[in-house]
N, C-alpha and C positions, 0 to 999 in steps of 0.2 A: 589420510584415505577420504574424499566428502561419500562415495558412494561402494559403500565393501559389493552390491550387489551388483555390478554390472561386470564383477570376477568371479561370483559365484551363482545369480541365476537366472544360468540364459534364457526359461523355457517360463517364466513364468512372465506373467503380465506386466506392464510397466505402462504406461500410457496407452491412454484413448481420448480421441478428438471424436467424436460422431461414430461413422465408420471405419475412421483410421484408427489404430493401432501398433502397437509397440513392443513387444518381451525386451528383458532386458539385456540377450543374446542382440537382438535387431540392433537395439538401443545401443550397447556398447561399441560394436561396429561401426554403426552410422557417423555418432559419435566423435571418436576415436579415429578414426580418416580423416572428420574432419578438423580434428583437435590437429595434427600433422600439419593440414593446411594453412589454418590459421600460425602456428608460430611459422611455420615458412614465410607467410604474406606478410608479417605484421611488425615492424619495427618502434623507435621507441617517438614518440610516447608507446608504450603498448596495449591498445586499446582497442577494441571492436565495439559499433553500436550495432545492437537486435532490433529491426523493426517487430517491437512482440506485437503480433496478431493474436488472436487466442486460435491458434493451432498449434502443432506437433512439429515443425519447423521451428518457433520459438524454442517451445523447450528443450528442439535437440543442440540447435544452435545455443541456445545457453550453457549445457550438461560441454557441449564442447568447449565455447570457448573458458567453464574452469575447469575440464581436464588438460586445456591447454597452459593452465596459466595465464589469462590474459585479461585482463578484467573486462566484464562487460556494462554497458552503457544502454542501458532498457527505452527505448521511442517511443513514446506515444501516437500509433498511427492516426489519431485524431490532431497531432499537436497542429498549433498555427505556426504560421510561418517566422515570425520574429522569434518564437519559443526556440524553435524548430534551430535557425540561424546563432542564435546563442548557446545553446547543446553541441553543436559542430565545432564553435572555437574553442568552447572551454574547453572539452572533450578531442578533441582533434582523433578522433576515431584513423586508427590502419583499414580498415575497411564493414560492410555494412552488412551484417544474417540477414538473410531475406527468402520467406518463401518463394520462388520460381513465377509464380504471376502477382506479382506485388509492384503494382502501380508505383514508384519511388515520386515524392515532391521537388521539387528543385532543389531544397535545399539541403539535400542528398547529395547533388552530382556530380559534385569534385571529389565525395570519398569511392573509392573503385568497391562494386559490389559482388558478395558472392553469393550466390544461388544455394539454397539447406536442399541435396536432393534425396528421397526420404528410399533411398536401394539399399538395401539390408547387406548385397554382396552374401557367399556365403563362406571367401576367405577371411580364415582369424585375422583382429588389428589390434596389435600390443598397443596397451594405454601409456601415454607421457608420465613418466614421470614428474608425480605434481609438485608447485611451490612450495617454500612451510608456511607455516598457521597465520603469519602479521604481513603472506601478501596480499595484497587490494584485489578483491572477487570480482566488487560490483563498482560504478558510479553511477546513484541512483540519486533523479533534482528534483528536490523537493521548495516547494515554493516557503517564504515565508514571508512578514509581513510587513517590508519593503523591499525592491527592488526586483532583478530576475533572479529564477532557480536556482539555489547551489547546488555544485556537486556534491555530493555525499560519499565520500569514499570505506568503505565497507569491507577491511580483510574478512580470509578467511577464515579464521576465526568464531567473526561477531557471526558467523554464517553457523558454523558447526554447532557452539556455544549454547544459541538459542535452540535449532532443532533439536540438541542432544534435552534443551531442560523442557521442553518440550512434549518430549518422550515422558522424562516423568513422569509431569504436572499430568498429563491425557492419559497416561500408559498406551502406549502407540505404540504397535508393533507391525511387522508383515505381516500379517491378517487382514488390519486396515484395508481397506478400499475409500478413499473418500470423493467426493462428490461437490465440484464448486464451478459457477458461469464463471468466477471476476473477470478482471484486464490482469495483462501479463506485464503490463512495464511496471508495478511496484513489491514493493516489498511483501503486500497482504497475499495478490495472487500466483507471483511467483514463487519470492525463497518460498517462505509457508506453502502456498498451494501448488506449486509442483517440484520443488525442489524439500521440502521434507517428504512425501511417500516416497521419492526415491530414494533419499537418505535412510529409512527406516526400511527395505526391501520390499515397497509392501507396490498399491496401488494410485492412479487418480484417473475419475473421468472428470475431465472439461467439457459442458453441456453444451456455450458455446452463447448464445444468452440467455439468459434469465430468465423462468416462470415458475410458480411452483411445481404443474405439472412435470417438470421435466425433470425436478432434482427427486422428485418423488418418485417418478420412474425407475431411475437410479437405486433408489435407498427402496426399493422393493425388486428389485434385481444382480443382490449383492455389496451394496454400496455400503459402508459401517460408517460414516461422516461426512459431517456439512460444513461445508467454509459459508460464511453471508457476512454482507453489511445489514445494517439494521436496517436501511430502506428497501433490501430482501424479505428479509424477514417482517417488516409493516405490511409488506404486501400479501405474503404467508398467512399471515392475524388475520386479515381481513377476508382470506379468503378459508382456513382453515375451518375455522364454525360450522359451516356449511357442507362442507367436503368430506365424506367419511375417508376416502381414500387417501386423500392428502393427510385427513389427521393419520390415518396408520401407518405409512408411512415412517414419517415422524417420526410417529409413537416408536418403534423399531429399527432408529437408528444406535448406535452405540451413545455415539458426541455431539451436538451439537453447536458448533462454534461461531461468536459472535465478534468481529472489529472491526478496528478502523474511528468506529464512533460508538457513542452510549448508548444501546441499547432502550430504548424510553420503556418505561417499566408496567407500565400497562398493554402494548406489547408482546412484551414476556409473563404477564400473567395470562392473558387470551389465548399463545400458541399451550403454554402449562396444562391450563385447563382443558382444551380442547384434546391434548396427545399425554399428559403425564409427563413432559418428556421440560426440562428445566435446560432452557441454555444457557453454552458456558461462553462467558467474557472472559476478553482480556486487553492490556495496554500497552502498546507498546507506540515504536514513531517510526522515521525513520531511518534520524542518527542510532537509534540504540537498539532497533528490531525487540521484541519482546522482554517486557520490565515484569509483566508482572497476569496470573491466568489466577480463576477458580480453579481448582483443580477436578479431575475425573470421581472421585472418590473425594473428595471435601463437600461443601457444604454450597450450595449454587442459590449464594446473596442474589435478587434481582438486586440495580444500580450499582453493583459493588464490584469489580475485577479484581477480586483478589487478595492472593500475596504474592508478596517478589517471584521470584524465579531462583531458580539453584543458582546458586551464583552470581545472581544480581547483586547491589546492595540497594538501597533506598530510605530519602530518607525525607519528609517535609525541613522546608526553610521557610522565618520568620520575613519581611524586606527588609532585615537588616542583614542575611543570610545564616541566622543563629539557629542551629538545628533546634523542633520542634522534640520536647521530649513527652509530651501530654498524647495518648492516643483516647481519647473519649469518644471520637464519633462526630465533634463540634468546630475541634479546633484548624483552624485553615491554614494551608503553608502548600509555597510553593514543592514542588517532589522536583529533586534530583536524586540522578541516579550512578551510578560505575560497577564495572565490573566489565568481564569477555566479550558483550555483549557491545559493548558502543562502534562505533565509527571509531578514525582516526586522524580522518581534517574532513574539511570541505576545499576542495580540490579550485588550487589556485585561493585559495582563501585566509591566508595567516590568521588578517584581522579576525575575520566572521571568529573564525574555531576556538582562538582566542578569548575574544568576548563569553561563547557557549559555555567554559566551564568556571568552577567556585572553589577554590582548591581542591580540585582534581576532579570534581563529582562533575555531572551537565546538568545544566540548569532547563529542562522540558517548557518549564513555559507555563505548566497544567497547575493546577491550584487544585487539593485538596485533603481531604482528612482521615484520620485511621480509625478504625475503629477497635475498643481496647482487645479484642484477639487477631489487630496487625492487619485485618482487612481491610483494602484500598479503595476509597470511595472521591471520583476528581467532580467536583464540584463547578471548572469554569476551567478562561484561559486567562490567564493572568493577564495579557495584553487582551485589547477589544478587535484585533483585525484581522484574523485567524481564524475563516469560518472554516470547520466541518460542513460534507452538502453533498449526500451520498456514499459518504464515506472515503471522500476528498477531501485534503488538506489544501485551502486556498484563500492566497496573500489577498488583502483590500488593494493595497499601493498599488500593485499592478494590477488592477481589471483596472483602477483607478486613472494611473498613466495612462492604461489606450484607450477610456473614453477622452480622455483630456484631448487627443490627437484628431478626434472628433469639429467637426467645424463650428455645431452643432451643440455645442459643450462648453461652457463657461469656468464653472465652479463643478466640483464633483463630492462624494463621498460614499463609500459601499462598502455595508454593513450586514449583517445575517440575523434575520428571524425565524425565530420557528416554524419546521414546518412537517406534517402527519407523517411524509415521502420521503423526503430527502435528509432528514432533521433537521437540518437549518438549510433555507431558502437563500441568492443573495438577493441584495435589494440596493441598489443602484439609486443615490437621491442625485438631480443634476439641478442646477441654475444655468435654465438654457441661454445661450448665445442669441439672440433676438428670437423667433418665434418660434417651441418648442420643436426640436424632431418628432416623429416615430419612433412612437418603444421601440416595434420591430428591429428601424433601419440600426437602434444603438444597439442592442443585443446581438444583429449577427455583426454589427462592427468589431465585439469584442468576441465573439468565436472564429472569426476570419482572423484575429491578433494573434488568439493567445488560442482555448482549445474551448470546444463545447460548450465542456464540465464546465468551463468557469467563466460561461455566460453570466450576468443578470435575468431569474424571473421575471425581476418585478421592477420597474422605473417608476417614480415618485417623483414630478416636480416642484420646485422650491421656488419661492425667489428669493430667497438667500440660506447658507449654512449657518448653522449657531454656533461662533467662536468664542474661546474667553480669552482675557486682556491680550495673552502673547499672542495673539491669528489662530490659534490651533481647535481645528474644527471638534467638537463633544459633540463627539457621535449618540454616546448615553442617552441622548438630548431627542438623536433624531427616531421614529417611533410609527409606528400604520393609524 
């Protein structure tokens, strides 16, 4: 059972988005009724798309799909037309669940629409019997280094094992109230940030658009935990030194958690100096959910992502795939993991699924060292083509392909470079076809075809790209 509190905590608060809130009893009645409608409306393959706006309708739709035993496919409401067409064709959703006043793009015109109405009524609703733990719960699309996004199939046991491991690591209970402003179309905001509190029987308050003032207001009125990405904590670090009310709000939190990318040590230390709070960092991926975390009762060591979670096995391997036994804080290897937190497959991509595993271990592509006490410190990507910007993992190849469709682009390479706010910013290195097009025109071109957060922040024009004898672009030679 994913959410025991739906059966027991009728009057307890569950969700709050601005001034709209639901108790567990109301959530059970609305999501339970919707789950029965989903079951009767969806045939093979049994999947539903969720138009994942930051709204209570998105949370209710996701819970209803899980209660119905039908995998949810969260869709970014800022998605570009090409990505949307790929996801719809690849996942074949039988319905799209959405808030009533949402305007859906033409790419969803062929998918039957079901509006989520937040009318709890008063009649009791029997909740459907849930499927077994190996049944798929989500198909979440994630960018790799090349090609279109792949659909990561996450089983129910990956969700429950991760959330229960975090209960242990973070001492997470029904008394906790989580505040965040994360998007609801990926793992961090939706699975950890919405389903995590609901599995514990606690509550979540989503503040919509992030601001330090918004999360501070919740932390001073009952919230005990905050989830954020490094970009958010960077903005907090810039304000907290001069804002005693913000400092006091953060100081009173039980737990501040950062994820989706590495939190710069400088920001960690600035927040700690102003508040006395050391932020907990954790490490995960769409394919694995959570792998490691600093424990609530452990040392919160800046620059590290803590220890493997309960049930997760983690090892470092060298370039030959041989396990590295040395934990000296210096020997670098690629992280491989295995455990109940892992995905089952990339949808319709058996080749990519097979390639992702090595002797039964998932190859993360992340490079790390282990300290003598087992703490993991990530040092970078094995490949140079995966960019982490604003909490998103973005594949350079996808952006390059989009840019090459512009008539003014002859050749292009996309890289990431350090950015104090975003972690990394996307840089496009363009060899123009004739006169260089306007920078803003290229940026808008990518935002329209893909998604706004994948647009380059900087465009640099070159006469030629640096290449090796095999004709491959040498991206490490590109720098501002």
